[in-house]
N, C-alpha and C positions, 0 to 999 in steps of 0.2 A: 715290356718286362712279361714273360712267359709262366706258369702256373704249373705246379707239380702235385702234386698227392700220393697216399701211401700206395707201393705195387700193390701190395696184396688187396688193395679193394678196386682196382682196375683193370682192365683188358682195353686193347687198342685194335680199332677195328681199319683196315686197309680196304680205300675205295680207289676209283680209276681216279677223282677229284684230288684225292690226300689222304690224310691220315685226322682222325679226332679220338681222342682218349673218352672213352665211355664209362663214368664211375656209376653200377649201378644204384638206384631209389637216388640219386643225386641232380635235383636242376642247379645250379648256381653262374658262377662268372660264363656269360654269353661267347667267351672267347674261349675258353676251356679246352684245351688240347688243338687248336685248328692251328695245320701246319701248311702259310701258304704255297700252293702247290707251283705259280708263278715267282718267283721273286727277281726276275730281273727288272731292274728299276725301280722297287720295291719303296718308298719312303714314308708312308705313311697306312696303317691299317687300323680299324678299330669295329670293334661291335656296342650300336649304344645302347642304354636303358636301367644301365644303372652310374647311379650318382659320383659316387666314387670311384668309379673309370672315365668320364665324358671324357677327360681329355688324355688318356694314356695313349702310348701308339705300339701298336704290337707287332711293326718292320722289322726285320733282323736289323737291330743296331738306330732301330729307329729313334727318336728325337722325341719327350712328350710333346704334347699340342697345349696352345694355354685357352683355357676357358673361360671368357670373357661375359660378366654378368651371372645371373641364376637362371640355366636353361632348366623346363620342364620335363624332369624322366619321366617316361608313360616306361610298361609293361615292358612292351617292345620296342622302343626308342627314345628319341628326344626332341624338344620341341625349342629352339634357339631361341624364344619370344619372349620379352618383346624385342623393340630394333632399338642395336647395341648390344643384343646378348649372341652372341657367336662362339666359335672354337678356331682358333687364329694355328693351320698347322704347323706355322715356322717354316714353311718350303719355300724358299722363291721359285717365282715362274720360270720353271726349263723351256725352252726351245721348243721339246718334243715332250709330250704327258698323256697318260694313260688315266682315266675315273674310274671307277665304280662306284654304286652305290644303290642302294635299296631304299625306297623312301614311297610314301602315303598322304596324299593330302586330302585328308576330310573335309575341308571346302571347298570352293571356287577360289585360289590362294594361291598369293606367291608366295616359291618356297626356294630357297637361295640355295645350292646344292652344290655352288664352286665358286670362288669371283673374289678380283684381288680389285676392281670396279672402285675410282676413283683414290685410288694407291700410287704409290711415288711410281717413278721409272725407275729403272737400276742404271738407266746411264744420268742419273737423277735432275733430266732438265724437263721437269716440269709433272705434271699426270698423265695418265689415262686410262681410259677404259678397260682395258685389260682384259681378262678373262672372269666370263660373266656365262653361266650355267645354270636356270629359273625355270620357274611355272610363271605364265603369265596367262590369269582369269581371262575368262570369257562371260560368257551370260547362259552357258549350258553346258562347257565344256571348260579343258586352259589349250595354251600351246607351251610349251618346250620350246626351248632359246636355248641355242649354244653361240656364245660369239669370244671371238678372239681377235686382238686388233696387231695389226703389222705394219712394218715398218718401211720405207722406203727415203732414203738420205732423211729429212725432218717433219717427213708425211705423214701421220700414224692413221693407218685405218681402219676400222672394224669390218671383219668378214661373216658373217655370219651362218646359222643353218638353222632351221626348226621345222618343227615338225609339232602336227593341232592333232585335235579329240582325245585327251587323256582327260582320264574321270576322275571325280572324286573318292574317296574310300576305296583308291585300289592300291596295290601294292602293285610298285615297278623295280626292275632290275637295268639300273642305267650302267651303258657303256658310252665314254666318252672319250674321244683320242683328237689332237693333233701333233700334227707329223708339219713342222716347221718347211716353208718352201714348197710346199706339195699339197694338202690337203686337210680337208679338217670334217671328222664324221662321227654322229651317235647311233645309237643301234639302243633300243628296247627290249633288252633280251630273251625275256619271256611272255612277250607278245609279235615278236618276229614286223618290228617295226624299224624304220633307218629314213639318213637323210645323212648327208653329206655333199661339200662342196669343192671342188678341184681346180673351176678355172678362177683367176685371177689369184692365184696362190701362190707365184712363184715369190714371194716377199718372205723375208724373215718376221720370226716373231717381236713386238715391242713389250720385252722383256719385262714387267710390271713389277708389283711388291708384291710378299708373299702371300699364298696362298689362305682363304679363306673357306669354313662353314657354314655354312645358319646368318651368314652375314658378308658386309664389304667394310670398306673402307669409308663408305659416306652412310653414316649411320642412322641415318630416318629410313631407311629401306627394310620394310619388315617383311617379317617371315613365319610364315604361317602351320606348315607344315613338317611332318614326322621325317625325319631321320633314322633310319635302320640300322646302316652298317655305310663304311665309306673307305676306300683302298686307291691309291695315290700312288703312280709309276711316273718318274723321269723320262720316260721313254715311250714312241710310239711303238706299241704291240704289235704282233703280228696278227692274223686273225686267227691263226690257228691257238695261238697264246690267248685271249682272249675268250675264242672256247671252253679253253682247258680250265679256265679261270670261274667264266660264269656259269661250269657246272660244280666247282667247286663251291660256288655264292649262291646258288640256289637249294646246293643240298647240305648246306649252313643254315637258309631258311628253313627247311624241311624240319630240321633236327630241334628247332627251338620253336616248333608251329606257328612257323608265318606262312602264311599261303601265298606264293605267288604264281 
């Protein structure tokens, strides 16, 4: 759902990162007026921090997500806690995808950014680890893990990339990309950190269940971090498209007072 306000009360600010409707003296809906600059394959988009809008979908023609449990809504985001509380995007895992998110872990903890772990395969032949994008806490920092299963005949194999050194109380703008049969990679765009896997990536994705944010199909997996925004594309965006989208999401964060 897009939001409209009286013409006399607003003006439109045009930037390289897209456009945003500015309402003088008004700070309200965190998604107000943001027109996605990169729309190719965009199936899910939301900015968190408003209880009644946690499950909405601002992607063009996007279908609303399903909120399970009672998320803890904060000024600049949402925590899907305790275990079993999550947002189901309703979007089946595609062969290729690109996922943007801004997140923060106040403590050394696990945050499930995107997952269909332990969900059914689309073929109906049992379950698979599928997609998992999460942090793993250590003694002084956290590791970011990105895993996707690939399939060869009846054998499902987990492919992973990882990046260490993530800190608490830090806002990260992340992009994770999977191109079936070619590669998987992720970038922390506001910290110039990245990791990728191109070897042993010739098999297609082992397609799993609908993708979830803040939880998985294994109901006891805890999720303690703060989700700020999420955008899911069902294509592997180009590097140029990722740069353009990242510029827009950085501008959005600045507009709502979020430091990244």
